[in-house]
C-alpha distance (Angstrom), angle and dihedral (degrees) to the residues before:
residue distance angle dihedral
M1 . . .
S2 3.79 . .
T3 3.78 116.8 .
D4 3.81 90.4 -146.4
E5 3.79 93.3 72.0
P6 3.80 114.3 101.7
R7 3.81 114.3 -109.6
T8 3.79 93.3 -149.1
E9 3.76 130.7 44.3
P10 3.79 116.1 -110.8
T11 3.79 116.4 -96.5
Q12 3.77 110.9 -100.2
P13 3.83 114.7 -126.5
R14 3.77 114.9 -107.0
P15 3.81 110.0 -102.8
E16 3.78 115.2 -109.8
A17 3.79 117.3 -115.5
P18 3.83 115.1 -108.2
P19 3.81 116.2 -94.8
Q20 3.81 92.0 -111.4
V21 3.81 91.3 55.4
I22 3.82 90.7 48.3
A23 3.81 90.1 50.4
E24 3.83 91.9 49.4
A25 3.79 91.1 48.8
K26 3.78 90.6 50.5
A27 3.81 90.7 50.9
L28 3.79 89.2 55.4
G29 3.81 92.2 51.2
S30 3.81 98.6 81.8
P31 3.84 96.6 46.2
M32 3.79 89.6 47.3
I33 3.79 91.3 53.3
V34 3.82 90.9 49.2
R35 3.82 90.5 48.6
G36 3.78 89.8 48.2
I37 3.78 94.8 50.5
L38 3.79 90.6 48.8
G39 3.82 92.3 50.0
V40 3.79 92.7 47.6
A41 3.82 91.5 48.0
F42 3.80 91.2 51.3
G43 3.78 90.8 46.1
F44 3.79 92.1 53.5
A45 3.81 90.5 45.1
T46 3.79 90.3 57.0
V47 3.81 89.9 51.3
F48 3.79 99.7 46.4
W49 3.82 102.0 32.3
P50 3.84 109.3 118.0
R51 3.80 115.7 -97.8
D52 3.78 129.8 -146.7
A53 3.80 106.9 -115.6
A54 3.77 121.4 -161.9
S55 3.82 84.0 172.3
P56 3.82 134.7 -9.8
K57 3.81 89.8 -96.4
H58 3.79 97.9 46.0
L59 3.77 112.7 60.2
S60 3.79 122.4 170.6
M61 3.78 142.3 170.3
G62 3.78 130.7 -149.1
V63 3.78 121.3 -109.3
D64 3.81 89.3 -126.6
I65 3.82 91.9 59.2
V66 3.79 92.3 48.8
D67 3.81 89.4 48.0
I68 3.81 91.8 53.9
L69 3.81 93.6 47.0
S70 3.80 93.6 45.8
I71 3.81 94.6 45.5
S72 3.80 91.3 49.2
Y73 3.78 90.8 50.6
L74 3.81 94.7 47.0
V75 3.80 93.0 48.7
L76 3.81 92.2 52.6
F77 3.80 90.0 40.7
A78 3.81 91.4 54.9
L79 3.81 91.1 51.8
T80 3.80 90.0 49.6
L81 3.80 90.3 51.1
V82 3.80 90.2 52.8
Y83 3.80 88.2 53.2
Q84 3.79 89.9 48.8
G85 3.81 91.7 47.5
L86 3.78 92.1 54.6
R87 3.81 90.3 55.4
S88 3.81 97.7 38.5
P89 3.81 125.5 103.2
L90 3.79 114.8 -93.4
N91 3.82 93.5 -108.8
V92 3.84 92.0 64.8
R93 3.79 102.3 25.6
T94 3.81 95.2 95.3
A95 3.80 91.4 48.3
V96 3.79 92.9 51.4
F97 3.79 90.6 50.6
G98 3.81 86.1 49.2
Q99 3.79 89.2 57.0
A100 3.80 88.2 55.1
V101 3.81 91.8 48.4
I102 3.81 95.0 53.2
T103 3.78 90.0 59.6
I104 3.84 89.1 68.4
P105 3.84 97.1 70.0
A106 3.79 89.4 41.0
I107 3.81 90.4 55.3
V108 3.81 91.2 47.3
F109 3.81 92.3 51.2
L110 3.80 91.1 46.8
F111 3.80 89.9 54.3
L112 3.82 87.9 54.5
A113 3.82 96.6 41.5
E114 3.80 113.9 112.1
Q115 3.81 100.1 156.1
P116 3.83 130.8 53.6
V117 3.80 90.8 -116.7
E118 3.82 90.4 58.8
L119 3.80 90.9 46.1
R120 3.79 90.2 49.8
A121 3.81 92.9 49.5
A122 3.80 93.6 50.9
L123 3.82 95.1 49.0
S124 3.81 96.3 40.3
I125 3.81 94.3 53.0
W126 3.80 91.6 45.7
A127 3.82 92.3 48.4
L128 3.82 93.1 49.2
L129 3.79 94.3 48.6
H130 3.78 93.2 44.4
G131 3.80 92.2 48.2
L132 3.82 93.7 49.4
I133 3.81 91.9 50.7
E134 3.80 89.8 46.8
L135 3.79 88.3 53.0
W136 3.79 89.7 53.4
N137 3.81 89.3 49.9
Y138 3.80 88.9 53.6
R139 3.80 91.4 53.5
Q140 3.80 90.3 51.4
L141 3.81 93.2 47.8
K142 3.80 98.8 44.4
S143 3.81 90.0 115.5
H144 3.80 89.8 60.6
P145 3.79 120.8 91.6
M146 3.82 113.5 -100.6
A147 3.80 93.0 10.2
S148 3.80 88.8 152.6
D149 3.82 88.3 82.5
F150 3.80 88.3 77.2
L151 3.81 90.6 47.1
I152 3.80 91.8 54.8
A153 3.81 91.6 46.6
A154 3.81 89.7 49.7
A155 3.81 91.3 49.8
C156 3.82 91.6 50.4
H157 3.79 93.2 52.9
V158 3.80 95.9 42.5
L159 3.81 90.7 49.2
L160 3.80 89.7 48.4
G161 3.80 90.6 51.6
V162 3.80 92.2 50.0
I163 3.82 93.2 47.4
L164 3.80 92.9 49.4
M165 3.79 92.9 44.1
F166 3.81 92.5 56.8
G167 3.82 97.0 34.3
D168 3.80 96.7 101.4
G169 3.79 94.8 162.1
F170 3.80 97.4 46.3
G171 3.78 118.5 126.9
A172 3.79 124.6 -154.2
L173 3.82 92.1 -88.8
W174 3.79 93.3 54.5
I175 3.80 91.9 47.0
L176 3.79 91.6 51.5
G177 3.80 91.8 44.8
F178 3.80 95.3 54.5
T179 3.81 91.4 44.1
G180 3.78 90.8 50.6
V181 3.81 93.3 50.1
A182 3.83 92.1 51.0
T183 3.80 93.6 48.8
L184 3.80 91.4 44.7
I185 3.82 93.7 54.0
A186 3.80 92.7 44.6
G187 3.81 89.9 45.7
V188 3.79 94.1 54.7
I189 3.82 90.8 48.0
F190 3.81 91.0 50.1
I191 3.81 94.4 48.7
I192 3.80 91.5 51.4
G193 3.80 92.5 42.5
G194 3.80 94.6 48.0
Y195 3.80 93.0 49.3
S196 3.81 91.2 45.8
R197 3.81 91.8 53.0
I198 3.78 93.1 51.4
S199 3.80 92.0 45.4
R200 3.82 92.1 47.9
A201 3.80 91.8 51.5
K202 3.81 90.8 50.7
Q203 3.79 91.1 50.6
V204 3.81 91.4 51.2
V205 3.82 91.5 50.1
A206 3.81 91.4 47.4
A207 3.80 91.1 49.9
K208 3.80 91.7 51.1
D209 3.81 91.9 48.0
S210 3.80 92.0 51.2
S211 3.82 95.1 46.8
P212 3.87 96.7 73.0
A213 3.79 90.6 47.8
E214 3.81 91.8 51.3
A215 3.81 90.4 46.4
G216 3.79 91.0 51.9
T217 3.80 91.5 49.4
A218 3.80 90.7 50.1
E219 3.83 92.0 50.4
T220 3.79 91.4 50.0
S221 3.79 90.5 50.3
D222 3.81 91.9 49.9
A223 3.80 91.3 49.3
E224 3.80 90.8 52.8
D225 3.80 90.7 49.5
D226 3.83 91.7 50.8
E227 3.82 95.0 49.1
P228 3.85 109.0 112.8
D229 3.75 118.6 -118.2
T230 3.82 112.9 -105.0
P231 3.82 118.5 -134.0
D232 3.74 118.0 -109.3
H233 3.85 105.0 -114.5
H234 3.76 91.9 -168.7
Q235 3.79 94.0 57.7
R236 3.77 112.1 115.2
């Protein structure tokens, strides 16, 4: 047997996503960036919002403040989901609108919440429902490039719901802190994912635009190579 033969088969190139899938992914880019910015802003707000300090080691926050911050976030989040739903593929559009709808009972319960246990119940149920619908969206968009962004966002919200559901001793500050961390992680993922989708679509379009020009250059070069040599009439 010849030693020059390769021992392993060459790696096959990864197939390019269809143009329709690329276009759908690009359409989701802008809403994902908006969702990401909102999540990051809320995450930073939960970190830097002033705390009530009975002592340097015992910080706290009133339920009313957490209610206001959470309600403000959910209202803006619902509007962002409507924007995302309008630009989503038909197979997930209803589910995205459903994610916006489930924020309504959460907002109502937050308006009525006066104790940490009520605050925890409202946010945990919302996070679980939102995460499960996001997981379904991921399953429907698995053919899209970078679909794992939705899986990570779903995992963050489901984990948040589970933590809050079993956090019997959590005060308002702990509830807000865990919620802020989950939205911050999901927000960063969505900003990166949204930008990557838009950039990928632009690269695909640029590659398609350059292909005809390269083909034309190659044809011209071949024609020049095939042109017969003309005799030199001035040769003696």
